[in-house]
Each structure stands twice: as C-alpha cells, then as structure tokens.
C-alpha positions in Angstrom: 322.3 17.5 7.9 319.8 17.1 11.3 319.5 13.2 12.0 316.2 12.2 12.4 315.1 8.8 14.4 312.1 7.2 15.1 311.7 4.6 17.7 308.8 2.2 17.1 307.1 0.2 19.8 304.4 -2.6 19.0 301.9 -1.7 21.6 301.5 -4.6 24.1 302.5 -7.1 21.2 301.6 -10.4 22.0 298.5 -9.9 23.7 297.5 -7.4 20.9 297.9 -10.2 18.5 295.9 -12.7 20.6 293.1 -10.0 21.0 293.3 -9.5 16.8 293.1 -13.5 16.5 290.3 -13.4 18.9 288.1 -10.3 18.3 286.1 -11.6 21.4 288.8 -10.8 23.6 289.1 -7.3 22.3 288.9 -4.8 25.4 289.1 -7.8 27.7 292.7 -8.3 30.2 294.6 -10.9 28.1 297.7 -12.1 29.8 300.3 -14.1 28.1 302.9 -16.3 29.4 300.7 -19.6 30.9 297.9 -20.6 32.2 296.8 -21.0 35.8 298.3 -23.5 37.4 301.3 -23.4 35.3 304.3 -23.4 37.8 307.1 -21.4 37.2 305.5 -19.3 34.5 306.1 -15.7 34.4 304.0 -13.1 32.0 305.3 -12.3 29.0 303.2 -9.6 27.7 299.9 -8.0 29.1 297.2 -6.0 27.6 296.8 -2.6 28.5 293.5 -4.0 30.0 295.0 -6.2 32.3 297.8 -3.5 33.3 294.8 -1.6 35.0 295.0 -4.6 37.7 298.7 -4.0 38.0 299.9 -6.9 35.8 303.2 -6.3 34.2 305.9 -8.2 32.4 308.4 -10.5 34.2 305.6 -10.9 36.6 305.1 -14.6 38.3 302.1 -15.7 36.8 300.4 -16.9 39.8 300.3 -13.0 41.2 298.8 -12.1 37.7 296.2 -14.6 38.6 295.7 -13.1 41.9 295.7 -9.4 40.7 293.5 -10.1 37.5 291.4 -13.7 38.4 289.0 -13.0 35.4 291.7 -12.5 32.8 292.2 -14.4 29.7 295.3 -16.3 30.1 297.3 -17.8 27.1 300.7 -19.7 26.8 301.3 -17.9 23.5 302.6 -18.4 20.4 306.1 -16.9 19.2 305.8 -18.2 15.8 302.7 -16.4 15.1 304.1 -13.3 16.8 307.1 -13.5 14.7 304.6 -13.7 11.4 302.9 -10.5 12.5 306.3 -8.8 13.7 307.9 -9.4 9.8 304.7 -7.9 8.2 305.3 -4.8 10.4 309.0 -4.6 9.8 308.2 -5.0 6.0 306.2 -1.7 6.0 309.1 0.1 8.0 311.6 -1.0 5.4 309.7 1.0 2.5 310.1 4.1 4.3 313.9 3.6 4.8 316.9 1.3 3.8 318.1 1.6 7.6 315.9 -0.1 10.2 317.4 -1.4 13.2 315.3 -4.5 14.5 315.9 -4.5 18.1 313.5 -7.3 19.2 310.2 -8.8 17.9 308.2 -5.9 18.9 310.6 -2.8 18.6 312.7 -0.8 16.0 314.7 2.3 15.1 314.1 3.8 11.8 316.7 6.1 10.5 314.7 8.9 8.3 317.8 11.2 8.0 317.7 12.6 4.4 314.5 10.6 3.5 312.7 14.3 3.0 313.0 14.3 -0.7 311.2 11.1 -0.9 308.4 11.3 1.7 308.2 14.7 2.7 308.5 15.8 6.4 309.5 13.2 8.6 306.6 13.7 11.0 304.4 13.0 8.3 306.3 9.9 7.5 305.8 8.8 11.0 302.3 9.2 10.6 301.5 7.4 7.2 303.7 4.7 9.3 301.3 4.5 11.8 298.5 4.4 9.9 300.0 1.6 7.5 300.6 -0.8 10.1 297.0 0.0 11.3 295.3 -0.9 8.1 297.7 -3.6 6.5 298.2 -5.4 10.0 295.4 -4.3 12.4 298.1 -3.7 15.2 298.9 -0.3 16.7 302.4 1.2 17.0 303.6 3.9 19.4 306.2 6.3 17.6 308.9 8.4 19.3 311.0 10.8 16.7 314.1 12.8 17.7 317.6 13.7 16.9 318.9 10.6 18.5 317.8 6.9 19.3 317.9 7.3 23.0 315.6 10.3 23.1 313.4 9.1 20.4 313.3 5.4 22.8 312.1 7.8 25.8 309.3 9.7 23.5 307.9 6.8 22.0 306.9 5.8 25.6 305.1 8.8 26.6 302.2 8.6 24.9 301.0 4.9 24.8 299.3 3.3 23.1 299.0 4.2 19.6 300.9 7.3 20.4 303.2 9.9 18.6 305.5 12.0 20.4 308.2 14.4 18.7 311.3 15.9 20.1 312.4 18.9 17.9 315.8 19.6 17.2 317.4 21.7 19.8 315.1 21.0 22.4 316.9 18.1 23.4 318.3 19.4 26.7 315.1 21.4 27.9 313.1 18.2 27.4 315.3 15.9 29.7 315.1 18.9 32.1 311.3 18.8 31.9 311.1 15.0 32.2 310.4 13.4 35.7 313.6 11.5 36.8 311.4 8.3 37.2 310.6 8.6 33.3 314.4 8.5 32.4 314.9 5.6 30.6 317.0 3.3 31.6 317.4 4.0 35.2 316.3 1.0 37.3 314.8 1.5 40.9 318.0 0.6 42.6 319.6 3.5 40.9 316.9 5.8 41.4 317.0 4.9 45.3 320.7 5.8 45.3 319.7 9.2 43.6 317.0 9.9 46.1 319.0 9.1 49.1 321.5 11.7 47.7 318.9 14.3 47.9 318.7 14.3 43.6 315.0 13.8 43.0 314.6 15.9 39.5 316.5 15.8 36.3 317.4 19.7 37.1 319.0 18.6 40.5 321.1 15.8 39.0 322.1 18.2 35.8 323.5 20.5 38.6 325.9 18.0 39.7 329.6 17.4 37.9 330.3 13.8 36.4 332.7 13.2 39.1 329.8 13.2 41.5 327.4 11.0 39.7 330.3 8.8 39.0 330.9 8.6 42.9 327.2 7.8 43.4 326.6 5.4 40.5 329.7 3.8 39.3 331.9 5.3 36.2 329.2 3.7 33.4 326.2 4.6 35.4 327.4 8.2 36.4 328.5 9.0 32.6 325.4 7.6 31.1 323.2 9.9 33.4 325.5 13.0 33.1 325.2 12.7 29.5 321.5 11.9 29.2 320.0 14.8 31.5 321.9 17.0 28.8 320.1 15.4 25.8 323.2 13.8 24.7 323.2 10.3 22.9 324.6 7.7 24.8 326.2 4.6 23.4 323.3 2.6 24.2 322.1 1.0 20.9 324.9 0.0 18.9 324.1 -1.8 15.8 325.1 -5.6 15.6 328.5 -6.3 14.6 329.1 -7.1 10.8 328.4 -10.8 10.3 325.8 -11.3 12.7 322.0 -11.3 13.4 321.1 -10.1 16.9 318.3 -9.0 19.4 318.0 -7.5 22.5 315.4 -6.1 24.9 315.6 -3.7 27.5 312.7 -4.3 30.4 311.1 -2.1 32.2 311.6 -4.2 35.3 314.9 -5.6 36.4 315.0 -9.2 36.0 316.2 -11.6 38.8 313.7 -14.4 38.4 315.1 -17.4 36.5 312.0 -17.9 35.0 311.6 -14.8 33.7 315.3 -14.5 32.6 314.8 -17.9 30.6 311.2 -16.4 29.1 313.5 -13.5 28.1 316.1 -15.5 26.3 313.4 -17.7 24.6 311.7 -15.2 23.0 315.2 -13.7 21.9 316.4 -16.8 20.3 312.9 -17.0 18.3 313.6 -13.9 16.9 317.5 -14.3 15.9 316.7 -18.0 14.7 313.8 -16.8 12.5 315.9 -14.1 11.0 318.6 -16.5 10.4 315.7 -19.0 8.6 314.4 -16.0 6.6 317.5 -14.8 5.4 319.2 -18.2 4.7 321.9 -17.9 7.2 323.6 -20.5 9.4 326.0 -19.8 12.4 327.5 -21.7 15.3 328.9 -18.6 17.3 326.6 -17.1 20.0 327.1 -14.2 21.7 325.0 -12.9 24.8 325.2 -9.4 26.5 323.9 -8.5 29.8 323.2 -4.9 31.0 322.9 -4.8 34.8 320.8 -2.5 37.0 324.0 -0.5 37.9 324.6 0.2 33.9 327.7 -2.5 33.7 327.4 -4.0 30.9 329.0 -7.7 30.1 329.4 -10.1 27.2 330.1 -13.5 26.7 330.8 -15.6 23.2 331.3 -19.0 22.4 331.3 -21.3 19.4 330.2 -24.8 19.1 331.3 -27.7 16.8 327.9 -27.5 14.9 325.2 -24.8 13.3 322.3 -23.7 15.3 319.5 -26.2 14.0 316.5 -24.6 15.9 315.1 -22.3 18.2 315.4 -25.2 20.7 319.0 -25.6 20.3 319.8 -22.4 20.4 317.9 -21.8 23.4 319.7 -24.5 25.2 323.0 -23.2 24.0 322.1 -19.5 25.2 320.9 -20.8 28.5 324.4 -22.5 29.3 326.5 -19.7 28.0 324.2 -17.1 29.9 324.6 -18.9 33.4 328.2 -19.3 33.0 328.7 -15.3 32.9 325.6 -14.0 34.9 326.3 -12.9 38.3 323.3 -14.5 40.3 320.8 -12.3 42.1 322.0 -8.8 39.9 319.2 -6.9 38.9 319.1 -7.3 34.8 318.1 -3.9 32.6 319.2 -5.6 29.0 319.5 -8.9 27.2 321.0 -9.4 24.0 321.7 -12.1 21.7 323.5 -12.5 18.3 324.3 -15.4 16.5 327.8 -14.6 15.0 329.9 -15.2 12.2 327.2 -16.1 10.1 327.8 -17.7 6.7 325.6 -18.4 3.7 323.1 -21.7 4.2 324.5 -22.9 0.9 328.2 -22.6 2.1 330.0 -26.1 2.7 330.1 -27.4 6.3 330.8 -30.3 8.5 327.7 -32.5 9.0 326.5 -33.4 12.2 327.4 -36.8 13.1 324.4 -37.3 15.9 320.9 -35.7 15.2 319.0 -36.4 18.6 315.5 -34.9 16.8 317.0 -31.2 15.7 316.5 -31.8 11.9 312.9 -32.4 12.5 312.6 -29.1 14.6 314.6 -27.5 11.9 312.1 -28.7 9.2 309.0 -27.8 11.0 310.3 -24.2 11.8 311.5 -23.9 8.1 307.9 -25.2 6.5 306.4 -22.2 9.1 308.6 -19.7 7.4 308.0 -21.1 4.1 304.0 -21.1 4.6 303.9 -17.6 6.1 306.0 -16.3 2.9 303.6 -17.8 0.8 300.5 -16.7 2.2 301.0 -14.2 5.0 297.3 -14.8 6.3 298.0 -18.3 7.0 297.9 -18.9 10.7 299.7 -22.4 10.8 302.3 -21.7 13.5 304.6 -23.7 16.1 302.8 -23.9 19.1 305.6 -23.4 21.7 305.8 -21.0 24.7 308.4 -22.1 27.5 308.1 -25.7 26.2 304.4 -26.1 26.4 301.0 -26.1 24.3 299.1 -23.4 23.7 295.9 -23.3 25.6 294.0 -20.0 27.0 292.0 -20.3 30.0 289.4 -18.1 31.4 287.9 -18.3 35.0 284.4 -19.5 35.3 284.9 -21.3 32.0 286.3 -24.3 30.0 289.8 -24.2 28.2 289.4 -22.5 25.0 291.1 -25.1 22.5 
C-alpha cells in the first residue's frame, strides 16, 4: 500500500487569529510578539501583509517597527491561539486516526488506507481545507506526498491557502527540479558551504557521492542532503516516544538570539502544557531536542521532584535545562520539548511541600481549558506572551485595549 501523508500549516497563524478576532485588521500588516518600546521582544508571527515589508518571525521587534512603522503590533495571547489550534486539530482527527501534531500551527496526517472511507486522498485534502475555512475562519496550506519530508516541502510552495501534491513516483524528479534554496532544512551556513564548493543546484548535489557531501557538511548533514535530493525519507519527523507529550518547531531562520530562543521555548511549553491539561495527564520529566544549523541533533532530559504545575513552571525549567545543553552562538534549526513519563492525573503522587503561587496559575489554565471545552466560541483567555499584558499598538493612534 502506497503511503500518503499530508503536512498542514496554519497560515501566519497567530496573526490570522488576531485578524479573525479584529475584522478591521484584515488586509493590514499585523505583527505578533510585542509593541513598540518593548525591549528585547521578538516577532513571533507576521501576517502576509507585514511580510511584504520584510518582517519575519524571530526578528527583533525594533527592526520590525523600523521596517513596518504603520503595522499593528500585539503581544499576543497563547491561550487563544491554542483554542483555535484545537478546533483545527479536531477537524483533522475526523479524517484519520493518525494525526501527529508538531506544534500549535502544524501537523502531519497519515491518510494511508483511508480511500475506502473518504475516497481520493487529494479530494480529502481539499475537504479538510474547506472544513477548516468554514468552521474556524482560518486558512491552511497543505502538502501531499509519500513521505513526511516531501509533504513538508510541498505545503510551503503555494502559501497561503495552497495545496501542492507530489505524485507517487515523482519524488526524485521533484527534488531535482527544486531550487537548492527551497530544500527544507538547509540553513544559510550550509548553503554557503555548498555554494563555495560550486554546488548551486540540487542536480549538482545529486551528482556527488555521499563521502564527498559528508566531507562538506559533516556526517549528519551530508547524509541528510544525499538522501534528500534523491527524494528519500529522512528520520526528521520521528513520533514522540511512548508515555510522552511533545511538540517541536523548525524555523525558517536560524535562531541565535536569546530572546528569540526563549520565545520559541515558551510557545512550545504552552503547546505541551495545554495538551497535558486536556488529556488529564501529569509529568515531572522534561526532554529537550536541539537541532543545529549543521543538522547535528542533541537532546537532554531531566526529572524534577514535582510535577509541572503550569506553563510558567514548565517554561522556567525548560530554560534552565536548555541553557545547560546549548552551545552558545550556534544557529538552531529545530527545537522540541517533551513532557516524559506521563501519568494519569488521578494516579497517586507526592504533594508539593511549597506552593509559591503555582496552584493558582494551574487553576487559571485549567479554568481556561474547561471554559473552552464548554463554549468553543468563548474568548476568555490568559493574557500572556513573554510575561507581558496583551495590548496592541498602531502608529498614530492610541493603544487598543
């Protein structure tokens, strides 16, 4: 049976939710991550209108203000974004029992063997797109292929609101026709190395041996690229281990700035913590995965003496663990977080001797989740993005409260 995978991206997700909640902002440049004057803030998401000014995720906010001074700047609301994310993921689950959520705005769907239920997979993909648009007001871009890696590339080729299919048997020819700059996973540093070696097309890379490529990019990078240009699956999107809840994100731009890294960690912690709450699970073990710009991947795990009590608690532990392992200054292509050795919330556990306000934080997040489950249209959220209140700003007018 031929495997069929969809990779689905929510288009400019955070900014799209803001435009959905504020109809007057549709068609205008919306930048999520902070407001002008916020020191150390970074862009989390920029709407497509803002991207036309050169604004992109992980950019320091002051640069975004300089590029797009008339933009609408908001600090964002992760709880609201997770509410909309779960609406979308619920739609995905209607079409397959195998939905692998990678982050708050990205998932793989395995449609292998679903033809008898839903018909042609390409038609199923279009029905999923339509359902998301009609039921949530958001748009998604979909890639379809026989491997997750190729589906990931395809989903980014016709954004926003796109659909791109790579037919079975065309995997290698598709890669050989792809510009080298579009090969997902190659960062600027690796691209510069290839260019210096005279390799400027995927065909030129394809013509060289595995040892040659490993000599240029190291064993991990060379092996990755050798398989990639041949349309072969790479061990890139491995499912989370059993008894864990995880999320990961791959970045279009290498992360080196500490504030950008912390923002990425916080967003992943939100995803993992809200899934734990929703699934009524608990954990005291944390795992972090780091993939550098040369494809080297490292991981680190740690078990605490108490369960994660809130997103804030997980985030603080994640930062401490991350900076124990991170090699400062190296570009990061991917970050992943996993709550490991999870257990049912009702299982016996040792009570915390000290609270320090964590019980209240946990109750707030649980209340948000309960309210969302009872009334999906509700917009009561925990206003927090990088520890600051949620206040949008626009040049030449007061902050909108």
